[in-house]
N, C-alpha and C positions, 0 to 999 in steps of 0.2 A: 201738507203731506196727505197722501191718500193711500189706503191699503184695503183692498176688498177681496176676500176669498169666501166662497160658499162654505168652506170648511177651513180649519185652522192650519197654520204652519207650525210644526212642533220643533222648537229649538231645544236640543237636549244637552244635558250636562252643564248647565249653568247652576251655580250655587244660588239658592233662594235667599239672598242677603244683599247687603249694600253694594258689594262688588258687581253683582249681576244687574242690580237696578241702575247703577251708574252707567254700565255699558248699554243697557236698554234705552236709557234716556239720552245717551250721548248722540244718538242719531235722531230719534224722535223727540220732539219737545214733550214736556210733562203732560200737556193737554192733548197730545195726538198719539200717544202710545197705542197702537192698534189692539183692540180687544181680542182679535183672532191670532195674535202672536203669543204663543204659549211657551213657557220655559219649564222644562221637566228633565228628570234624569233620563239618560238614553234608554235604559231598559224598560221604561214605562211604555214605550211604543209597542212592545210586544204585548203588554197587557191590554192596551187599547185595541189592537188588532184581534185579540182573542175574545174580547167581550163586547165590542161596540161595532156599529155598521161601518162599511168601507168608506162612506163619505164623511166620517168623523174628522179625518185629517186630509189635507191636500198635499202635504210634503213633510219631509223630515230633514233636520240638520244635525249631524253628529259633530259635536265639538269635542274632539278627542274622546268620543264616547264608546262605552261598552255596549254592543248591540243587544245582548241578552245574557242572563245569568245561566251559565252552563259550561260545557267543555271548551267553548271559545275563550274563556278566561285564561286557560292555560296556554292558548295559542298566541294571543295578542298582548297579554299582560307581561310586563317586565318582571324579572326576578325581584326587583325592589318592591313593586306593588303587591306581588303575590306573597312576599315575606311579611307584609303588614297584616295580613289576615289573621294568623294565629295570635299576633300581639294585640290587635284591636278586639279580639274575641276572648281575651284572657280575663276570666272572672275572678281569678285568685290574686291578682297583683294590680291594685289600683294605680300604683306609681308607674308600672310598666305600660299600662294602658294609656295613662296621661302622656307619657313620653312618646308613645307611638302616634298619638293624635297630633302632637306638635310636629313630629318628623314627617307625618303624612302631609300636613299642610305645607311644610317647607318644600316638600318634593313637587309641589304643584308649580313652582317657579324656577326659572333659570338661575336667578340670583335672589334667593330668599332674604338675604341681608338688606336688600334695597326696598323691600316691601314695608310699608308703614306698620309699626308695631300694633297700633290699634286695630288695623284691618285683620292682621293675623290672629289677634286675640278674639276678634269677632268670629272668624271662621272656625277657630279651635273651639270656641264656646258653643257653636252650633252642634259640633260633634258630641258634646257632653250630654245632650238630650237623648242620645242613643246609647242604651246600655250594651255591655258586651254580649248579652244574650240576644238582644235585638239585632246587633250586627251579625251574629252568627246565623240567625234566621234569614236575614236579608241576603247574605251571600251564598246561602245554601238552598234557598227556595227553588222549586222547579219552575222553569218557564218553557213554554212550547212556542217557538217562533214560526211554526209552519204556516199559520194564517198570514202573518206579516210577510213571509217569503212569497206567498201567493200574490199579495198586493204588490210586492216589489217586481215580480215577473210581469204583472199586469200594468206596470208603468208608474207606480208610486215614485215620485222624484226624491232623490237623496243627495244631499250635499255633505261631503266629509271635509271637515277642517281640522288640521293637525299641525303641530309644530315639530321641527326636526330635532329639538332638544327635549322632547317629552320623555320623562323618566318613568312614566307609568304605563303608557300604551305604545306598542311598536306599530307606528302608523303604516309601515309597508305591509305588514301582515294583516292589519285591519282592512286595507284596500284590497289585498289579495283575496280575503275571505268574502268581502261584499261584492266584488266584481262579477262573479258568476250568478249572483242572486238578483241584483238590481239591474234592470234593463235601462234605467234612466238615472245614471249616477254621475255626479260631478265631484271632482277632488281638487282641493286647494291645500298645498303644503306651505307653511310659513317658515322660512329659514330663521333659525335662531330663537324660536319661541318654544315655551314649555307646555305643560299640560293646561295651565290656566291662560291659554293664549287670548281668551276674551278679555282678560284683565291686562295682560302685558301689551297688547296692541289692539285696543277696542276699535279704533278707526278702521284698520285694515279688515278686521273680522266683520264689522258691520257693513263695510263696503262689499265684501264678498257675498254676504247674505242678501244684500240689496240687489246685486247683479244677478244672483241666482233666482231671486224672486221675480225680478223684472223679465228675465229671459224665459223662465219656466212657466210663469202664470200670466205673462203679458199684462202686468199691472204697473201703475205708476206710483212711485214713492217719493 
């Protein structure tokens, strides 16, 4: 396998844990995972654009991702995910926060009962490292997407991958919001998949990313 870009392709909204790594290596062998394939939260692309040069990234993949922290959260976020915010930021009731974390992880999947218990424990465990105060700061910090939007108008490629049964992001509204901004946008909607589509159907997700990369950057993988 070969993968060569002068700057990296940012894959957003992968969890930095076993689930993401298994997806990442499901296409690339462990020895050939490309160093320029970066996995980050979707909102970090705005930070990259605001503080780093244009050639830092070659393209962006939104995996059911939130483009930035700000008013758009109320536009594309479902009532369910918006309802998690006050619960996850509750510093007065540890039991309520713990239950909210479990419910949040369950909401990532179409059929959470089918997900291995060990994996869900791992993902819930990752959230424990974030205090309610940190969660509040994270979802309320100000981001300015204006520079990223300039890059988007200038041709920065974007691939949006979403599932029709996502209970956190309304994919139709995400596409509607991004369409006037990105001049080079590709959309792939997966029927029957939820928010964690990269886990529920890793083969189809990686195939879509591969096709996007080959078509957009004319590279072989």
